[in-house]
A tleap script that builds the chain and sets N, CA, C and O, in Angstrom:
source leaprc.protein.ff14SB
mol = sequence {
  NMET PRO ASP LEU LYS ILE THR ALA GLY PRO
  PHE THR PHE ASP ALA VAL PHE GLU HIE ALA
  LYS ALA PRO LYS THR VAL ALA ALA PHE LYS
  ALA ARG LEU PRO PHE ILE SER GLU VAL VAL
  HIE VAL ARG TRP SER GLY GLU GLY VAL TRP
  MET PRO LEU GLY ASP TYR GLN PHE GLY VAL
  ASP TYR GLU ASN HIE THR SER HIE PRO ALA
  PRO GLY HIE ILE ILE LEU TYR PRO GLY GLY
  ILE SER GLU THR GLU ILE LEU LEU ALA TYR
  GLY GLY VAL SER PHE SER SER LYS VAL GLY
  GLN LEU ALA GLY ASN HIE PHE ILE THR ILE
  VAL SER ASP LEU ASP LYS VAL TYR GLU LEU
  GLY ARG MET THR LEU TYR LYS GLY ALA GLN
  PRO ILE ARG PHE ASP LEU CVAL
}
set mol.1.N position { 0.853 -1.184 0.000 }
set mol.1.CA position { 0.000 0.000 0.000 }
set mol.1.C position { 0.896 1.243 0.000 }
set mol.1.O position { 1.787 1.365 0.841 }
set mol.2.N position { 0.663 2.160 -0.936 }
set mol.2.CA position { 1.512 3.354 -0.996 }
set mol.2.C position { 1.307 4.289 0.195 }
set mol.2.O position { 0.221 4.376 0.769 }
set mol.3.N position { 2.392 4.983 0.542 }
set mol.3.CA position { 2.358 6.008 1.590 }
set mol.3.C position { 2.184 7.399 1.005 }
set mol.3.O position { 1.629 8.299 1.635 }
set mol.4.N position { 2.679 7.549 -0.230 }
set mol.4.CA position { 2.757 8.866 -0.855 }
set mol.4.C position { 2.225 8.849 -2.269 }
set mol.4.O position { 2.240 7.830 -2.958 }
set mol.5.N position { 1.750 10.025 -2.679 }
set mol.5.CA position { 1.486 10.295 -4.081 }
set mol.5.C position { 2.478 11.389 -4.464 }
set mol.5.O position { 2.547 12.428 -3.808 }
set mol.6.N position { 3.240 11.155 -5.518 }
set mol.6.CA position { 4.191 12.139 -6.013 }
set mol.6.C position { 3.703 12.587 -7.384 }
set mol.6.O position { 3.511 11.770 -8.285 }
set mol.7.N position { 3.507 13.880 -7.529 }
set mol.7.CA position { 3.133 14.458 -8.809 }
set mol.7.C position { 4.339 15.238 -9.305 }
set mol.7.O position { 4.801 16.169 -8.645 }
set mol.8.N position { 4.852 14.851 -10.479 }
set mol.8.CA position { 6.048 15.485 -11.031 }
set mol.8.C position { 5.824 15.725 -12.514 }
set mol.8.O position { 5.601 14.786 -13.279 }
set mol.9.N position { 5.887 16.998 -12.918 }
set mol.9.CA position { 5.546 17.305 -14.294 }
set mol.9.C position { 4.156 16.772 -14.574 }
set mol.9.O position { 3.256 16.987 -13.763 }
set mol.10.N position { 3.938 16.074 -15.708 }
set mol.10.CA position { 2.619 15.533 -16.018 }
set mol.10.C position { 2.361 14.139 -15.441 }
set mol.10.O position { 1.335 13.530 -15.744 }
set mol.11.N position { 3.278 13.626 -14.612 }
set mol.11.CA position { 3.202 12.246 -14.138 }
set mol.11.C position { 2.803 12.181 -12.663 }
set mol.11.O position { 3.057 13.101 -11.886 }
set mol.12.N position { 2.169 11.062 -12.305 }
set mol.12.CA position { 1.828 10.785 -10.905 }
set mol.12.C position { 2.356 9.395 -10.561 }
set mol.12.O position { 2.186 8.442 -11.322 }
set mol.13.N position { 3.000 9.300 -9.400 }
set mol.13.CA position { 3.610 8.044 -8.951 }
set mol.13.C position { 3.136 7.704 -7.554 }
set mol.13.O position { 2.886 8.589 -6.735 }
set mol.14.N position { 3.013 6.397 -7.286 }
set mol.14.CA position { 2.811 5.896 -5.929 }
set mol.14.C position { 4.188 5.601 -5.355 }
set mol.14.O position { 5.081 5.149 -6.071 }
set mol.15.N position { 4.357 5.858 -4.064 }
set mol.15.CA position { 5.653 5.636 -3.429 }
set mol.15.C position { 5.462 5.182 -1.994 }
set mol.15.O position { 4.415 5.401 -1.385 }
set mol.16.N position { 6.498 4.544 -1.467 }
set mol.16.CA position { 6.499 4.106 -0.067 }
set mol.16.C position { 7.699 4.714 0.649 }
set mol.16.O position { 8.759 4.938 0.064 }
set mol.17.N position { 7.494 4.966 1.919 }
set mol.17.CA position { 8.595 5.393 2.776 }
set mol.17.C position { 9.415 4.180 3.188 }
set mol.17.O position { 8.876 3.085 3.348 }
set mol.18.N position { 10.703 4.371 3.356 }
set mol.18.CA position { 11.592 3.340 3.877 }
set mol.18.C position { 11.648 3.485 5.397 }
set mol.18.O position { 12.684 3.844 5.957 }
set mol.19.N position { 10.512 3.200 6.066 }
set mol.19.CA position { 10.367 3.391 7.515 }
set mol.19.C position { 11.438 2.662 8.320 }
set mol.19.O position { 12.042 3.245 9.221 }
set mol.20.N position { 11.675 1.399 8.000 }
set mol.20.CA position { 12.600 0.588 8.801 }
set mol.20.C position { 14.058 0.989 8.586 }
set mol.20.O position { 14.866 0.901 9.510 }
set mol.21.N position { 14.395 1.422 7.390 }
set mol.21.CA position { 15.794 1.701 7.059 }
set mol.21.C position { 16.210 3.154 7.307 }
set mol.21.O position { 17.387 3.427 7.545 }
set mol.22.N position { 15.258 4.081 7.253 }
set mol.22.CA position { 15.586 5.506 7.414 }
set mol.22.C position { 14.514 6.218 8.239 }
set mol.22.O position { 13.916 7.184 7.767 }
set mol.23.N position { 14.265 5.754 9.464 }
set mol.23.CA position { 13.147 6.292 10.244 }
set mol.23.C position { 13.252 7.787 10.565 }
set mol.23.O position { 12.238 8.484 10.565 }
set mol.24.N position { 14.444 8.282 10.833 }
set mol.24.CA position { 14.590 9.707 11.175 }
set mol.24.C position { 14.379 10.591 9.954 }
set mol.24.O position { 13.766 11.654 10.051 }
set mol.25.N position { 14.881 10.158 8.818 }
set mol.25.CA position { 14.696 10.923 7.587 }
set mol.25.C position { 13.230 10.921 7.183 }
set mol.25.O position { 12.698 11.957 6.784 }
set mol.26.N position { 12.574 9.775 7.278 }
set mol.26.CA position { 11.143 9.686 6.970 }
set mol.26.C position { 10.358 10.625 7.877 }
set mol.26.O position { 9.514 11.379 7.391 }
set mol.27.N position { 10.613 10.598 9.175 }
set mol.27.CA position { 9.880 11.447 10.115 }
set mol.27.C position { 10.100 12.929 9.805 }
set mol.27.O position { 9.154 13.716 9.837 }
set mol.28.N position { 11.324 13.304 9.511 }
set mol.28.CA position { 11.629 14.710 9.214 }
set mol.28.C position { 10.924 15.163 7.936 }
set mol.28.O position { 10.416 16.282 7.870 }
set mol.29.N position { 10.893 14.303 6.929 }
set mol.29.CA position { 10.239 14.661 5.673 }
set mol.29.C position { 8.723 14.706 5.839 }
set mol.29.O position { 8.071 15.625 5.344 }
set mol.30.N position { 8.159 13.713 6.537 }
set mol.30.CA position { 6.710 13.679 6.760 }
set mol.30.C position { 6.226 14.938 7.463 }
set mol.30.O position { 5.123 15.414 7.191 }
set mol.31.N position { 7.036 15.482 8.360 }
set mol.31.CA position { 6.663 16.694 9.096 }
set mol.31.C position { 6.565 17.916 8.172 }
set mol.31.O position { 6.007 18.943 8.557 }
set mol.32.N position { 7.101 17.803 6.966 }
set mol.32.CA position { 7.113 18.923 6.021 }
set mol.32.C position { 6.136 18.736 4.859 }
set mol.32.O position { 6.148 19.512 3.903 }
set mol.33.N position { 5.297 17.715 4.942 }
set mol.33.CA position { 4.338 17.457 3.863 }
set mol.33.C position { 3.122 18.366 3.973 }
set mol.33.O position { 2.729 18.708 5.088 }
set mol.34.N position { 2.517 18.767 2.873 }
set mol.34.CA position { 2.964 18.471 1.518 }
set mol.34.C position { 4.274 19.211 1.223 }
set mol.34.O position { 4.477 20.343 1.661 }
set mol.35.N position { 5.154 18.545 0.472 }
set mol.35.CA position { 6.438 19.132 0.107 }
set mol.35.C position { 6.367 19.486 -1.375 }
set mol.35.O position { 6.118 18.626 -2.219 }
set mol.36.N position { 6.587 20.756 -1.677 }
set mol.36.CA position { 6.448 21.254 -3.041 }
set mol.36.C position { 7.773 21.888 -3.463 }
set mol.36.O position { 8.365 22.676 -2.726 }
set mol.37.N position { 8.221 21.525 -4.663 }
set mol.37.CA position { 9.482 22.058 -5.162 }
set mol.37.C position { 9.491 21.962 -6.682 }
set mol.37.O position { 8.446 21.799 -7.311 }
set mol.38.N position { 10.677 22.065 -7.263 }
set mol.38.CA position { 10.903 21.817 -8.675 }
set mol.38.C position { 12.087 20.885 -8.807 }
set mol.38.O position { 13.021 20.942 -8.006 }
set mol.39.N position { 12.054 20.020 -9.823 }
set mol.39.CA position { 13.219 19.193 -10.115 }
set mol.39.C position { 13.916 19.749 -11.342 }
set mol.39.O position { 13.280 20.183 -12.303 }
set mol.40.N position { 15.241 19.726 -11.283 }
set mol.40.CA position { 16.079 20.060 -12.424 }
set mol.40.C position { 16.992 18.868 -12.655 }
set mol.40.O position { 17.176 18.038 -11.764 }
set mol.41.N position { 17.559 18.784 -13.839 }
set mol.41.CA position { 18.435 17.649 -14.124 }
set mol.41.C position { 19.743 17.797 -13.357 }
set mol.41.O position { 20.255 18.905 -13.200 }
set mol.42.N position { 20.281 16.681 -12.881 }
set mol.42.CA position { 21.541 16.705 -12.134 }
set mol.42.C position { 22.679 17.183 -13.031 }
set mol.42.O position { 22.602 17.097 -14.257 }
set mol.43.N position { 23.729 17.684 -12.399 }
set mol.43.CA position { 24.878 18.177 -13.151 }
set mol.43.C position { 25.979 17.137 -13.256 }
set mol.43.O position { 26.578 16.978 -14.320 }
set mol.44.N position { 26.257 16.422 -12.161 }
set mol.44.CA position { 27.412 15.521 -12.113 }
set mol.44.C position { 27.040 14.063 -11.924 }
set mol.44.O position { 27.870 13.190 -12.179 }
set mol.45.N position { 25.836 13.767 -11.491 }
set mol.45.CA position { 25.505 12.442 -10.976 }
set mol.45.C position { 25.016 11.432 -11.996 }
set mol.45.O position { 24.919 10.249 -11.667 }
set mol.46.N position { 24.705 11.834 -13.209 }
set mol.46.CA position { 24.224 10.865 -14.195 }
set mol.46.C position { 22.763 11.049 -14.505 }
set mol.46.O position { 22.323 12.156 -14.817 }
set mol.47.N position { 21.992 9.952 -14.420 }
set mol.47.CA position { 20.583 9.980 -14.799 }
set mol.47.C position { 19.707 10.179 -13.563 }
set mol.47.O position { 19.184 9.226 -12.986 }
set mol.48.N position { 19.567 11.426 -13.182 }
set mol.48.CA position { 18.753 11.781 -12.023 }
set mol.48.C position { 18.263 13.201 -12.137 }
set mol.48.O position { 18.784 14.003 -12.911 }
set mol.49.N position { 17.255 13.492 -11.353 }
set mol.49.CA position { 16.767 14.860 -11.202 }
set mol.49.C position { 16.873 15.204 -9.724 }
set mol.49.O position { 16.810 14.324 -8.866 }
set mol.50.N position { 17.036 16.500 -9.432 }
set mol.50.CA position { 17.244 16.869 -8.041 }
set mol.50.C position { 16.533 18.154 -7.692 }
set mol.50.O position { 16.172 18.954 -8.555 }
set mol.51.N position { 16.343 18.326 -6.395 }
set mol.51.CA position { 15.794 19.534 -5.820 }
set mol.51.C position { 16.899 20.168 -4.986 }
set mol.51.O position { 17.150 19.725 -3.865 }
set mol.52.N position { 17.571 21.203 -5.510 }
set mol.52.CA position { 18.591 21.879 -4.717 }
set mol.52.C position { 17.917 22.695 -3.611 }
set mol.52.O position { 17.017 23.489 -3.883 }
set mol.53.N position { 18.353 22.498 -2.372 }
set mol.53.CA position { 17.685 23.133 -1.226 }
set mol.53.C position { 18.597 24.066 -0.439 }
set mol.53.O position { 18.230 24.513 0.647 }
set mol.54.N position { 19.781 24.366 -0.970 }
set mol.54.CA position { 20.671 25.324 -0.317 }
set mol.54.C position { 21.056 24.890 1.080 }
set mol.54.O position { 21.517 23.768 1.290 }
set mol.55.N position { 20.865 25.790 2.036 }
set mol.55.CA position { 21.243 25.479 3.421 }
set mol.55.C position { 20.051 25.016 4.263 }
set mol.55.O position { 20.132 24.993 5.491 }
set mol.56.N position { 18.936 24.644 3.598 }
set mol.56.CA position { 17.769 24.121 4.314 }
set mol.56.C position { 18.169 22.872 5.096 }
set mol.56.O position { 18.865 22.005 4.568 }
set mol.57.N position { 17.742 22.780 6.324 }
set mol.57.CA position { 18.130 21.659 7.178 }
set mol.57.C position { 16.920 20.810 7.567 }
set mol.57.O position { 15.883 21.336 7.970 }
set mol.58.N position { 17.066 19.503 7.443 }
set mol.58.CA position { 16.053 18.556 7.892 }
set mol.58.C position { 16.354 18.047 9.294 }
set mol.58.O position { 15.511 17.394 9.910 }
set mol.59.N position { 17.551 18.341 9.806 }
set mol.59.CA position { 17.910 17.926 11.158 }
set mol.59.C position { 18.204 16.442 11.280 }
set mol.59.O position { 18.008 15.854 12.344 }
set mol.60.N position { 18.674 15.827 10.194 }
set mol.60.CA position { 19.014 14.401 10.231 }
set mol.60.C position { 20.465 14.222 9.819 }
set mol.60.O position { 21.070 15.097 9.199 }
set mol.61.N position { 21.004 13.071 10.176 }
set mol.61.CA position { 22.353 12.680 9.779 }
set mol.61.C position { 22.210 11.513 8.800 }
set mol.61.O position { 21.109 11.225 8.329 }
set mol.62.N position { 23.303 10.856 8.502 }
set mol.62.CA position { 23.266 9.738 7.573 }
set mol.62.C position { 22.549 8.527 8.167 }
set mol.62.O position { 22.780 8.152 9.317 }
set mol.63.N position { 21.679 7.927 7.366 }
set mol.63.CA position { 21.070 6.624 7.661 }
set mol.63.C position { 20.623 6.035 6.324 }
set mol.63.O position { 20.046 6.736 5.493 }
set mol.64.N position { 20.884 4.780 6.127 }
set mol.64.CA position { 20.549 4.097 4.881 }
set mol.64.C position { 21.088 4.865 3.672 }
set mol.64.O position { 20.415 4.985 2.648 }
set mol.65.N position { 22.295 5.376 3.806 }
set mol.65.CA position { 22.859 6.232 2.766 }
set mol.65.C position { 23.558 5.419 1.675 }
set mol.65.O position { 24.101 4.338 1.902 }
set mol.66.N position { 23.510 6.007 0.481 }
set mol.66.CA position { 24.093 5.373 -0.692 }
set mol.66.C position { 24.584 6.436 -1.661 }
set mol.66.O position { 24.101 7.568 -1.657 }
set mol.67.N position { 25.534 6.064 -2.479 }
set mol.67.CA position { 25.977 6.917 -3.578 }
set mol.67.C position { 25.419 6.425 -4.913 }
set mol.67.O position { 25.595 7.078 -5.942 }
set mol.68.N position { 24.745 5.271 -4.894 }
set mol.68.CA position { 24.267 4.654 -6.134 }
set mol.68.C position { 22.803 4.233 -6.010 }
set mol.68.O position { 22.504 3.039 -6.002 }
set mol.69.N position { 21.883 5.206 -5.913 }
set mol.69.CA position { 20.469 4.840 -5.836 }
set mol.69.C position { 19.998 4.204 -7.148 }
set mol.69.O position { 20.478 4.552 -8.226 }
set mol.70.N position { 19.069 3.285 -7.037 }
set mol.70.CA position { 18.478 2.627 -8.205 }
set mol.70.C position { 17.368 3.504 -8.779 }
set mol.70.O position { 16.867 4.395 -8.094 }
set mol.71.N position { 16.981 3.259 -10.030 }
set mol.71.CA position { 15.863 4.021 -10.587 }
set mol.71.C position { 14.619 3.912 -9.694 }
set mol.71.O position { 14.221 2.826 -9.273 }
set mol.72.N position { 14.026 5.074 -9.427 }
set mol.72.CA position { 12.851 5.134 -8.554 }
set mol.72.C position { 13.177 5.360 -7.097 }
set mol.72.O position { 12.271 5.555 -6.287 }
set mol.73.N position { 14.459 5.340 -6.740 }
set mol.73.CA position { 14.861 5.625 -5.363 }
set mol.73.C position { 15.025 7.134 -5.196 }
set mol.73.O position { 15.543 7.823 -6.076 }
set mol.74.N position { 14.575 7.626 -4.052 }
set mol.74.CA position { 14.718 9.038 -3.718 }
set mol.74.C position { 15.602 9.132 -2.491 }
set mol.74.O position { 15.358 8.476 -1.478 }
set mol.75.N position { 16.639 9.963 -2.598 }
set mol.75.CA position { 17.589 10.120 -1.492 }
set mol.75.C position { 17.636 11.575 -1.045 }
set mol.75.O position { 17.398 12.499 -1.822 }
set mol.76.N position { 17.949 11.743 0.225 }
set mol.76.CA position { 18.132 13.071 0.819 }
set mol.76.C position { 19.577 13.216 1.246 }
set mol.76.O position { 20.074 12.435 2.057 }
set mol.77.N position { 20.251 14.216 0.701 }
set mol.77.CA position { 21.582 14.570 1.188 }
set mol.77.C position { 21.373 15.643 2.241 }
set mol.77.O position { 20.879 16.723 1.918 }
set mol.78.N position { 21.738 15.377 3.507 }
set mol.78.CA position { 21.402 16.290 4.598 }
set mol.78.C position { 22.261 17.543 4.685 }
set mol.78.O position { 22.099 18.339 5.610 }
set mol.79.N position { 23.165 17.729 3.742 }
set mol.79.CA position { 24.036 18.906 3.773 }
set mol.79.C position { 25.367 18.562 4.406 }
set mol.79.O position { 25.552 17.474 4.950 }
set mol.80.N position { 26.277 19.493 4.327 }
set mol.80.CA position { 27.620 19.276 4.855 }
set mol.80.C position { 28.632 19.896 3.917 }
set mol.80.O position { 28.813 21.114 3.909 }
set mol.81.N position { 29.296 19.061 3.122 }
set mol.81.CA position { 30.299 19.604 2.208 }
set mol.81.C position { 29.674 20.151 0.929 }
set mol.81.O position { 30.349 20.825 0.151 }
set mol.82.N position { 28.408 19.871 0.708 }
set mol.82.CA position { 27.648 20.400 -0.417 }
set mol.82.C position { 26.283 20.819 0.122 }
set mol.82.O position { 25.976 20.586 1.291 }
set mol.83.N position { 25.477 21.428 -0.720 }
set mol.83.CA position { 24.177 21.897 -0.248 }
set mol.83.C position { 23.209 20.742 -0.007 }
set mol.83.O position { 23.382 19.651 -0.549 }
set mol.84.N position { 22.193 20.993 0.810 }
set mol.84.CA position { 21.125 20.033 1.043 }
set mol.84.C position { 20.384 19.814 -0.273 }
set mol.84.O position { 20.138 20.759 -1.023 }
set mol.85.N position { 20.031 18.555 -0.544 }
set mol.85.CA position { 19.297 18.267 -1.766 }
set mol.85.C position { 18.548 16.951 -1.653 }
set mol.85.O position { 18.868 16.091 -0.833 }
set mol.86.N position { 17.538 16.826 -2.505 }
set mol.86.CA position { 16.804 15.578 -2.679 }
set mol.86.C position { 17.000 15.164 -4.131 }
set mol.86.O position { 16.850 15.983 -5.038 }
set mol.87.N position { 17.333 13.900 -4.353 }
set mol.87.CA position { 17.604 13.394 -5.702 }
set mol.87.C position { 16.710 12.199 -5.992 }
set mol.87.O position { 16.515 11.329 -5.143 }
set mol.88.N position { 16.172 12.171 -7.199 }
set mol.88.CA position { 15.392 11.046 -7.704 }
set mol.88.C position { 16.151 10.444 -8.878 }
set mol.88.O position { 16.365 11.106 -9.893 }
set mol.89.N position { 16.556 9.187 -8.734 }
set mol.89.CA position { 17.263 8.483 -9.812 }
set mol.89.C position { 16.254 7.972 -10.826 }
set mol.89.O position { 15.227 7.401 -10.458 }
set mol.90.N position { 16.553 8.182 -12.121 }
set mol.90.CA position { 15.723 7.584 -13.173 }
set mol.90.C position { 16.517 6.589 -14.014 }
set mol.90.O position { 15.954 5.914 -14.876 }
set mol.91.N position { 17.805 6.499 -13.769 }
set mol.91.CA position { 18.692 5.567 -14.466 }
set mol.91.C position { 19.934 5.394 -13.625 }
set mol.91.O position { 19.858 5.419 -12.396 }
set mol.92.N position { 21.081 5.219 -14.264 }
set mol.92.CA position { 22.334 5.044 -13.544 }
set mol.92.C position { 22.791 6.329 -12.873 }
set mol.92.O position { 22.926 7.364 -13.525 }
set mol.93.N position { 23.031 6.259 -11.566 }
set mol.93.CA position { 23.465 7.422 -10.793 }
set mol.93.C position { 24.692 7.068 -9.965 }
set mol.93.O position { 24.743 6.027 -9.310 }
set mol.94.N position { 25.672 7.951 -10.010 }
set mol.94.CA position { 26.802 7.940 -9.085 }
set mol.94.C position { 26.774 9.307 -8.423 }
set mol.94.O position { 27.339 10.269 -8.943 }
set mol.95.N position { 26.121 9.390 -7.282 }
set mol.95.CA position { 25.791 10.656 -6.630 }
set mol.95.C position { 27.045 11.433 -6.270 }
set mol.95.O position { 27.891 10.961 -5.511 }
set mol.96.N position { 27.152 12.651 -6.834 }
set mol.96.CA position { 28.322 13.479 -6.571 }
set mol.96.C position { 28.000 14.942 -6.805 }
set mol.96.O position { 26.926 15.299 -7.290 }
set mol.97.N position { 28.961 15.776 -6.446 }
set mol.97.CA position { 28.844 17.217 -6.655 }
set mol.97.C position { 30.200 17.735 -7.105 }
set mol.97.O position { 31.115 16.952 -7.359 }
set mol.98.N position { 30.331 19.040 -7.204 }
set mol.98.CA position { 31.613 19.605 -7.631 }
set mol.98.C position { 32.722 19.340 -6.626 }
set mol.98.O position { 33.898 19.492 -6.958 }
set mol.99.N position { 32.372 18.944 -5.393 }
set mol.99.CA position { 33.396 18.616 -4.390 }
set mol.99.C position { 33.715 17.130 -4.347 }
set mol.99.O position { 34.579 16.710 -3.577 }
set mol.100.N position { 33.029 16.319 -5.164 }
set mol.100.CA position { 33.297 14.887 -5.209 }
set mol.100.C position { 32.085 14.044 -4.870 }
set mol.100.O position { 30.958 14.536 -4.830 }
set mol.101.N position { 32.335 12.760 -4.627 }
set mol.101.CA position { 31.264 11.811 -4.358 }
set mol.101.C position { 30.555 12.132 -3.050 }
set mol.101.O position { 31.180 12.517 -2.062 }
set mol.102.N position { 29.224 11.963 -3.067 }
set mol.102.CA position { 28.377 12.178 -1.899 }
set mol.102.C position { 27.576 10.907 -1.624 }
set mol.102.O position { 27.549 9.990 -2.445 }
set mol.103.N position { 26.935 10.865 -0.480 }
set mol.103.CA position { 25.988 9.794 -0.151 }
set mol.103.C position { 24.735 10.439 0.414 }
set mol.103.O position { 24.810 11.392 1.190 }
set mol.104.N position { 23.587 9.916 0.022 }
set mol.104.CA position { 22.316 10.428 0.502 }
set mol.104.C position { 21.487 9.319 1.112 }
set mol.104.O position { 21.681 8.142 0.808 }
set mol.105.N position { 20.563 9.702 1.973 }
set mol.105.CA position { 19.695 8.756 2.677 }
set mol.105.C position { 18.561 8.297 1.759 }
set mol.105.O position { 17.714 9.097 1.361 }
set mol.106.N position { 18.549 6.998 1.425 }
set mol.106.CA position { 17.445 6.447 0.638 }
set mol.106.C position { 16.256 6.307 1.579 }
set mol.106.O position { 16.261 5.473 2.484 }
set mol.107.N position { 15.220 7.148 1.352 }
set mol.107.CA position { 14.085 7.159 2.278 }
set mol.107.C position { 12.731 7.014 1.610 }
set mol.107.O position { 11.725 6.840 2.298 }
set mol.108.N position { 12.681 7.081 0.288 }
set mol.108.CA position { 11.438 6.880 -0.466 }
set mol.108.C position { 11.753 6.010 -1.678 }
set mol.108.O position { 12.803 6.152 -2.303 }
set mol.109.N position { 10.820 5.099 -2.002 }
set mol.109.CA position { 10.928 4.290 -3.211 }
set mol.109.C position { 9.632 4.408 -4.004 }
set mol.109.O position { 8.548 4.178 -3.468 }
set mol.110.N position { 9.744 4.763 -5.268 }
set mol.110.CA position { 8.585 4.802 -6.156 }
set mol.110.C position { 8.226 3.367 -6.524 }
set mol.110.O position { 9.098 2.576 -6.882 }
set mol.111.N position { 6.926 3.031 -6.434 }
set mol.111.CA position { 6.484 1.654 -6.649 }
set mol.111.C position { 5.526 1.503 -7.835 }
set mol.111.O position { 5.010 0.412 -8.077 }
set mol.112.N position { 5.286 2.584 -8.569 }
set mol.112.CA position { 4.421 2.481 -9.750 }
set mol.112.C position { 5.040 3.241 -10.918 }
set mol.112.O position { 5.750 4.228 -10.726 }
set mol.113.N position { 4.764 2.772 -12.117 }
set mol.113.CA position { 5.112 3.501 -13.342 }
set mol.113.C position { 6.584 3.891 -13.452 }
set mol.113.O position { 6.896 5.035 -13.781 }
set mol.114.N position { 7.492 2.949 -13.179 }
set mol.114.CA position { 8.924 3.266 -13.268 }
set mol.114.C position { 9.329 3.710 -14.672 }
set mol.114.O position { 10.276 4.483 -14.818 }
set mol.115.N position { 8.632 3.236 -15.710 }
set mol.115.CA position { 8.930 3.702 -17.062 }
set mol.115.C position { 8.655 5.196 -17.197 }
set mol.115.O position { 9.324 5.881 -17.971 }
set mol.116.N position { 7.694 5.694 -16.465 }
set mol.116.CA position { 7.383 7.130 -16.490 }
set mol.116.C position { 8.427 7.937 -15.721 }
set mol.116.O position { 8.622 9.119 -16.006 }
set mol.117.N position { 9.106 7.312 -14.744 }
set mol.117.CA position { 10.199 7.993 -14.041 }
set mol.117.C position { 11.300 8.317 -15.049 }
set mol.117.O position { 11.868 9.409 -15.027 }
set mol.118.N position { 11.594 7.374 -15.923 }
set mol.118.CA position { 12.586 7.616 -16.979 }
set mol.118.C position { 12.126 8.763 -17.887 }
set mol.118.O position { 12.916 9.638 -18.240 }
set mol.119.N position { 10.847 8.749 -18.260 }
set mol.119.CA position { 10.313 9.821 -19.108 }
set mol.119.C position { 10.427 11.175 -18.418 }
set mol.119.O position { 10.770 12.171 -19.055 }
set mol.120.N position { 10.139 11.216 -17.114 }
set mol.120.CA position { 10.288 12.458 -16.353 }
set mol.120.C position { 11.726 12.960 -16.414 }
set mol.120.O position { 11.962 14.150 -16.621 }
set mol.121.N position { 12.681 12.062 -16.237 }
set mol.121.CA position { 14.082 12.453 -16.278 }
set mol.121.C position { 14.477 13.019 -17.627 }
set mol.121.O position { 15.131 14.060 -17.697 }
set mol.122.N position { 14.091 12.348 -18.692 }
set mol.122.CA position { 14.441 12.826 -20.037 }
set mol.122.C position { 13.730 14.138 -20.351 }
set mol.122.O position { 14.309 15.021 -20.984 }
set mol.123.N position { 12.480 14.272 -19.914 }
set mol.123.CA position { 11.748 15.518 -20.121 }
set mol.123.C position { 12.462 16.674 -19.418 }
set mol.123.O position { 12.597 17.763 -19.976 }
set mol.124.N position { 12.913 16.423 -18.194 }
set mol.124.CA position { 13.608 17.453 -17.432 }
set mol.124.C position { 14.931 17.822 -18.094 }
set mol.124.O position { 15.305 18.994 -18.124 }
set mol.125.N position { 15.631 16.839 -18.617 }
set mol.125.CA position { 16.892 17.093 -19.307 }
set mol.125.C position { 16.689 17.995 -20.520 }
set mol.125.O position { 17.448 18.942 -20.726 }
set mol.126.N position { 15.670 17.702 -21.319 }
set mol.126.CA position { 15.498 18.409 -22.582 }
set mol.126.C position { 14.568 19.614 -22.527 }
set mol.126.O position { 14.671 20.512 -23.362 }
set mol.127.N position { 13.658 19.644 -21.550 }
set mol.127.CA position { 12.680 20.740 -21.508 }
set mol.127.C position { 12.814 21.628 -20.278 }
set mol.127.O position { 12.162 22.670 -20.205 }
set mol.128.N position { 13.642 21.242 -19.314 }
set mol.128.CA position { 13.865 22.099 -18.157 }
set mol.128.C position { 13.096 21.685 -16.915 }
set mol.128.O position { 12.480 20.620 -16.862 }
set mol.129.N position { 13.151 22.561 -15.915 }
set mol.129.CA position { 12.586 22.296 -14.584 }
set mol.129.C position { 11.126 21.870 -14.659 }
set mol.129.O position { 10.345 22.367 -15.471 }
set mol.130.N position { 10.787 20.925 -13.776 }
set mol.130.CA position { 9.416 20.427 -13.670 }
set mol.130.C position { 8.938 20.567 -12.226 }
set mol.130.O position { 9.719 20.354 -11.298 }
set mol.131.N position { 7.662 20.924 -12.018 }
set mol.131.CA position { 7.152 20.988 -10.647 }
set mol.131.C position { 7.060 19.590 -10.053 }
set mol.131.O position { 6.837 18.612 -10.767 }
set mol.132.N position { 7.237 19.505 -8.723 }
set mol.132.CA position { 7.079 18.228 -8.028 }
set mol.132.C position { 6.376 18.490 -6.706 }
set mol.132.O position { 6.606 19.503 -6.045 }
set mol.133.N position { 5.511 17.549 -6.339 }
set mol.133.CA position { 4.751 17.666 -5.087 }
set mol.133.C position { 4.629 16.282 -4.456 }
set mol.133.O position { 4.325 15.302 -5.137 }
set mol.134.N position { 4.868 16.214 -3.157 }
set mol.134.CA position { 4.747 14.984 -2.378 }
set mol.134.C position { 3.556 15.145 -1.428 }
set mol.134.O position { 3.496 16.109 -0.664 }
set mol.135.N position { 2.609 14.199 -1.475 }
set mol.135.CA position { 1.430 14.219 -0.597 }
set mol.135.C position { 1.251 12.854 0.049 }
set mol.135.O position { 1.489 11.824 -0.581 }
set mol.136.N position { 0.831 12.854 1.307 }
set mol.136.CA position { 0.450 11.610 1.963 }
set mol.136.C position { -0.787 11.040 1.290 }
set mol.136.O position { -1.655 11.787 0.839 }
set mol.137.N position { -0.866 9.728 1.222 }
set mol.137.CA position { -2.056 9.074 0.662 }
set mol.137.C position { -3.084 8.937 1.761 }
set mol.137.O position { -4.173 8.414 1.527 }
savepdb mol mol.pdb
quit
């Protein structure tokens, strides 16, 4: 059963929180729902879109962190040597920034329409920023 509805560009996805693996990140994000932003294509990481959040703080540290999220995985980089950001992988990702490799907390997994996640990524690459919204189901 999905926890979230994610609307990104013209697409809607069902998603689940990774409660057991990233409980603090899930709790911090849930407290900010609905979460509304824009996704832009990543610069260094490969096939992903991201929400640059500057110095915004979620008040979490690393948990269930990875540098290689799978397509449909959403990770939160809590800040530190680079700005805070949320990244959605749509293909191969090696999460990094201009300062080098990073790791982010995998806390959401998209569970529907993964082929549309790829379409969202390509649309963002070629057509620019897309709105994104996270809502509890």
